[in-house]
N, C-alpha and C positions, 0 to 999 in steps of 0.2 A: 504493500499499499504506500501511497505517497506520504511525505512527511506531515502534511497538513491533517491526515486522518489517523496517524499513529498515536499511540498513548503518550501523553505529555504530562510530566510532573514538574518540570522546571523550565526556566528560560532557556533559550537556545544561543545565548551569547557566549562567546569564547571565555575560557578560563583565564583569570587575571593573575594567578599565581599567589593571591593573598589568602593564606589559611584563615584569617579572622573572617574574611568575607564569605568563604566557603562554609565555615561553621555557622555563621548567622543565617545564611540561605537555607542550609539544611534544616536548622531548628525552625525556620519559618515554614518550610514545605512539609515537614513531618509532624510538626506540632509536639504534642505531649506524648507521642508513642514511646513505649518503654523499651522496645527492642532496637532502637537506633543507638549505634555505638560510634562515637567520635573520639578516637584515641590518639594521643600525641606520641610521636616517635622521633628518633634521631637518626638521620641517614647521613653518615659522614659529618660534614660541617653544616648541614642543613636541617632546619626543623621540618618535620613532616607530619601528616595526619592520616590515619587509617580510618576509613568510613565503611561500615557494613551493617546489615540488619541481622541481629542475633538469631531470629527465629528461622531464618532460611540459610544459615551459614553453618558449615561443618567445622567444628572446632579443631579436629585433627588436620583437615586440609588447610585451615588458617595457619596453624602452627608450622606445618610442613612447607608450604608454598610461600608464606609471607613473613612470619615472625622469625623463624630460623635463618633463612637467607639474609634478612636484614641485620640480624645479630652478628653475622659473619663478615659484614662488610668492614673494611678498614676505616679508621677514624679519620683519615684525611680524604676520604672519598668526596669528590666534587661533582655537583650536578648543576649546570647553569642554563641548559636549554633542552629542547626536544630531542636533539641528536644525542646528547649525552644521556638523556633519560632512556632512549631506546638501547644505547650501549649498556647502561646499567641493568636494564631488564634482561637483556640477553645474558649478562654475567651472573645476575642475582637469581633469575627465575629458570634459566635454561629452557627445558621443554615444557614447562608449566603453561597452561592456557592463559594468555594475557593479551590485553588490547589497550593500545594507546588511545586516549580519548582527549578531545579538544573542547567540549562545551559542557555546561552545567546539565543541560538536558540529557546528554549521553551518560553522564556520570550518574544521575538519578536512575535513569532507565536500567543501567548495568547493575546497580545496587538492588533493584527490584527483581532482577533476573538471578540473583544469588552471587553476584561478584563482590569482591572487597576491592575498594577504590583507594589508592595511595596519592595523596597531594603532597607536593614539596614546595616549600616557600620560595617564591620568586620564579617558578617554573610554570609557564603558561600551558601545561598539559599534565595529565594524570595517567596512571596505569591502573587498569582493572584486571584483577586476578580471579580466575574462577574458583570459587570455594563453596559452591551450592551444597547444601545438606538438607537437614530436616528429615522428619519420618516419612517413609513411603512403604507401600505394601510390596512384598516379594512376589515374584513371578509364581502364579498358581494356575491350576486348571481352570478353563473357562466354565462359567456356570450356566450360560444360556444356549451354548451349542456343544453338548457333550457328545463324544464319540467313543466307540469300543476300541477301534484300532487307529492308531495315528498319534501325532504329537499331543502332548498334554499341557503345553505351556500356553498362556494367554496374555494378552496385553494388560498393562497396569495403568495407573494414573500418572506416571512420569513419561513425558514425551521422549527424553533421551533413551530411556530403556526400551520404549516401543520401536523407535527407529533402529536401535541396535538389534532387536529381534528380526526386523526386516533384512538388515545388512548381513546378518548371519545366514539367512536363508538365500539371499540373492547376492553372491559375491561377484558382482559385475560392475565395471566402471560405468556402464550405461545408466545405472540407477541414479536418478536425480532427485534432489530434495530442495524445495523452495519454501522459505519461511515468510509468514506474514503476521503482523501484529494487529489484532482486531479487538475492538472494545475500548472506547474512550475512558472507561472507568477501571476495567479489569486488565487491560493490555494482554490479552491471551495470545500465546504463541500457537499458530496454526500452521501445519506443514502440508504442501502439496507434493506428492510423491508419484513418480512415473518412470518408465524406461525410455530413455532417449533412443530414437531410431526404431522403436517398436510401437509405442503409443501413437495414435493419430494426433498430429500437431494441432488440428482444428479443435479436437476435444480438449486437449491441454490448455490451448489458449482460452477457450471459453470457460474452463474451470478457473483459470488464473483471473480472468476478467470478472467473473461472478464473485470470487472472493474479494477481489479489490473493490468491488461496489458495495460491500456490506458496510453500512454506517449505523452502528448501534453502540449502546453504552457497556454491554456486558455479554460475554460468551463463556458458558460454563461447560457446555457438553456439545457433542456432535449433533444432537437433536436441534440445537439452536442454529447451527450451520445449515442443516438440511432444509429448514423452512425458507432460508434466504436463497438457496441455490437451486431448489427444485424447480422443474419446468412448469408444473401445475400443482398447486396445493389443494384445490377443491376436488380431492379424489380419495377414496378409502385405501388405494393401493400405494404402497411406498415406491418412490421412483428413484431411490438410492439404496444401496445395500449396506447395511450396518452390521458389523461383526466385531467380536473381541478375539478372533483366531488369527494369529500371524500367518499360518500356513494358508488360510483362505485369501487373505490380502496379497500374499506373495503369488499365489496361483493367478489371481486377477491381474496383477501387474505384468507378469510375464505373457499373459494373453493379450495385452494392449490396452488395459484399463488404467485409470489414475486412481489414487487414493488420497484421502484427507485424514490427517491426524490432528487431534486437539489436545493441548496440554491440559492435564487434570481429569481425563476420562479414559476408561479402558476400552472404549469402542472407537473403531475406525470406520469410515465410510468409503466405499468404492463406487466408481461411476465410469461409463454409463451403466444402467442396470435394466435388465429385461426380465419378463415374467418368469422365464425358465430358471433364472438365478435362485429363485426362492424355493425351487423344488429340488435343488442339488445340494447334497451335504458333501463336505470335504472327504468323509469316509468312503464315498463312491469311487474314489480314485485310489484308495489304499487296499482295495480287495478285488477279487475277481470281477471282470466286466459283466459276467452273466448275473452275479449277485447284485452288483451296482445297478444294472438295468432293471432287475426284478424290484428292488427297493424303490427305484424312481417311479416305476409303474404303480406301486402301492401308494406312494405319496400323491400322485395325480388322482387316483381313485379315492383316496381319503379326502382330498380337497373337494371333490364333487359331492361326497357323502356329507361332509361338514357343511357345505353350502346349500344343498338341495333336499336332504333327506326329510327334515320336518315339514317343509312346504309341500313336497310330494305326498306325504302322508295326509296332511290336512286337506289337500285338493282331492285326492282320491276318496278319502273317507267321507267327504262332504258332498261331492258332485259325481264322482265316477265309481259308483259301487260295482258296475259291471266288470271292471278290471281286476277285481279281487276274486280269487277262487271261492266258491260257495262255502265250503267248510271253514275256511279262514274268515269269511265275512260273518258267518254265524257266530264264530268265536269272538271276533272284534265287537260285534253288536252287543253280545251278551256282557262283555267287559265294560262297555260304555253305558249299559243300563244303570240308571241312577246318577250318572255324572250330570251336574246341573249346567255345565258350560258347553258351548259349541266347540268343535275341535280347534278352531283358530285361537279362541281364548285359552283353551287348555294348553295348547303348545306355547303361547306367549307366557303364560304363568310359569310353566316349567323352565323355559329358556332364561327368563329373567332370574328365577330362583337359582338356577345353576350359575349364571354369570355373577350373582352376589357371592355364591359359595367360592367360585374360582378367584374372585377378587380378595376374598377374606383369606384364602389359603396363601396368596401372594404376599399380602401385607402383614400377615401375622409372623411372629418369629418362627424360624425354621423348625424348631423343636415341636411346635404345635400346629404349624400350617397345614402339613399333610394330613394330620388327624382331623382336622376341621373339615377339609374337603371330603374325605372319604366317609367318616362317620356322619357328617351333616347331610351328605347326599343320600346315604342309606337310611338314615332315621326319617328324614323329611319325606323321601319318596315313599317309603313304606307306610308312614302315617297318612300321607295324602291318599294313597290308594285305599287304605282301610276306611278312611273317612268318606270315600266316594267323591273326592274333589277331581281326581284324575284317573285315568285307566292304566292298567298294566302295560298295554301296548305303547302308550305315550311315554312311559317311563323307559321302555326298551328303545324307542326311537331317539329320545333325548340322550340316553347314555351312549348309544352308537355314535350319535352326532358329536358328543363331547370327546369320546376317545379318538374319533377321526381327526378332530381338530388338534389333538396332541401330536399327531404323526408329523405335522409340518416341522422341518428342520429349522425354521426361522420364525420365532415367537411373534415378532411384529406383523409378519405376513398373515398369520392365522387370525389376527384382529380383523382383517378385511372380510374374511368369510363370516365371522361372527356378526359384524355390522350388517352385511348384505342379506344374512339369513333372515333377519327380522322383516326386511322389506319383502322377500319372497314369500314369507309366511302370510303376510297380509294379501299379496296378490293371489296366493293359492286359495285363501279363505274367501276371497270376493269373486274371483273369476275362474277358479279351478285351475286345471292344467294349462289352459290358455294363458292365464296371468302369469304362471311360473315361466313358461317359455318366452312370454313377452319380456319379463324381467331379465331372463338370461340374454335375450337378444339385445336389450339396452346395455347390459353390462359388457358384452363382447364388443359392441359398437363404441362404448367408452374406452375399453382397453386399446382398441385400434387407433383411437384418437390421441392416446398418451404418447409422449416423447420423453426420453431421458437423455438430455445433452444432444438432442437431435437424432438419437437412435430410436426407431419405433419400438414400443413396449413389448409387442408380440413377436418381434423378430426372433428367430428367422422363420416363423410360421406365417406371419402377415407383416410385411411382404415375405414370400416364400423364397428362402435361399437354399439351394440344394446342397452346397458344399458344407453348410453348417448343420445338417440333419444328423450327423454322426455323433452328436452329443446333446441331444434334446430329450426325447422321450425314452431313449435307450442310449447306452454308451458302448461304443466300438472299443476294441483293445487299444492300448496306447500306441502300439507300433503302427496302427491303421489311421491315426490322426496326424496328418503331416502339416495341416495348415491352422493358423490361428483363426478365431471367429471372424468371418468376412463381413458380418454386420457391423463391426467396429471400424472397418476400413483401416487396419493397422498399417503402420509404415513398413513393418517387416511381416509379410504374410506367411512366410515358411518358418515353422518352428522346429522342424527336424527334417533330416535328410531321408532319402528313400531307404527303407529298411525292410527286410523280409520278415515274415512271420516265423517264430521259433519252430523248430522241428527236431525230432530225435536224431542224434548223430548215427552214422552207419556202425554196424557191429565191428566191421574191420575197415581200415583205411582204403583197402582195395576193392571193397564190395561194390559191385556194379560194373567193374572193369574185368576182373578175372577171379575165378574161384580158387580158394586154397585147396591144395591136395589133401584128400581125406575129409573135406567138408561134406556133410550130408546133402545129397541132391534134392 
């Protein structure tokens, strides 16, 4: 972002070299904060001042990188200008991360980023040494996208740690990281990550532009970024992919996508995003392609169940009895005898009740959250059936719907089916199957109109791209996928060279040419 929109805490006038002026300005800017430290030092023949924020500074790094090197300087050390300051830094700090700064604004900004700033009397520049510390969570297994086979590490709330997880997986000089500072009050660091000469330059430029156009006071999470950069916000479907798995982000980067990471959150977002991304789990690529394809088919089927099952039941039981086999129809009618509500109201009551139980299970402490969901569902469902409020069949339908919604590997995407399900129930209760199919047609039309950074949301189905069909509803073996997704129009289309499918080696090297003497015929 340009300097006018970046986080500002001090004036941008040059440093004057007066320690008293620096002390006065810092006290005015930070006020009565108790973690500001302004400590006097002696560097050779010069008076100096060390400025840092105690709450975000690692005491051990401060000692190793600043205090010990300063204590080892000779007493006749002289620093008269910027050139001598740079020479002193090279001698004193060696390979430690440090920056020469020239303005008050940069000094304040670096302190807020975890640097310790050293001012020297009479020198119109200062040196900022990286000493960031403070408590942070260790790398743990992701909680929202669990897998059986595959990496168990997940992003954390520290941006540098998250970037290092990507660097460890993609050891390639083409990996580019661009940093933005967004939020006039928070000054949050946001990184745009992509693969040079692989990602489409148009997509990268658009992402860069949308990040630069964000003018807000605070950014705390990737969800804040999503609403600013999404192509269309009036949709129940997510148009960016959010994950806390480094392996998923790495796979998207090498396929030609870009990623955005925000300091302070364990979630990263990748873009562009298409519908199929939310039906794919990282584990699909860590096991047999047959098993991965089967599980992907199960996810698509479960999505349709979660979306349509209650509305189909309501429409059939209300208007289309002829579609139900006679023995089953007699059983269902017998169960509904005494139920005071029509099927559409019955479905609404059960769905709302289950959503309340689901939300309670999510918000309660983990030790009791699962118990509330299971016990609450069983107790309320059984009591409602015995009281004649709902039928047994409706309990089965709602239970199957709930289980199907849990199959989605991406939790946020399952919310879409939960929202649309209520609309389809109303249409099914009013217009029958015609209303359900009308609602589905409107939904498909809406999906066709969506774009994610210019890429059609239903690609490569609509528009149909033949070369991308190898990894949509099913997955071909890795050796058969030679191209990156063409819907992204990547700068580098080929991801691997021509390779043959694996086959068993011959029993003997000469087999097929000549038979060994004594071999059975």
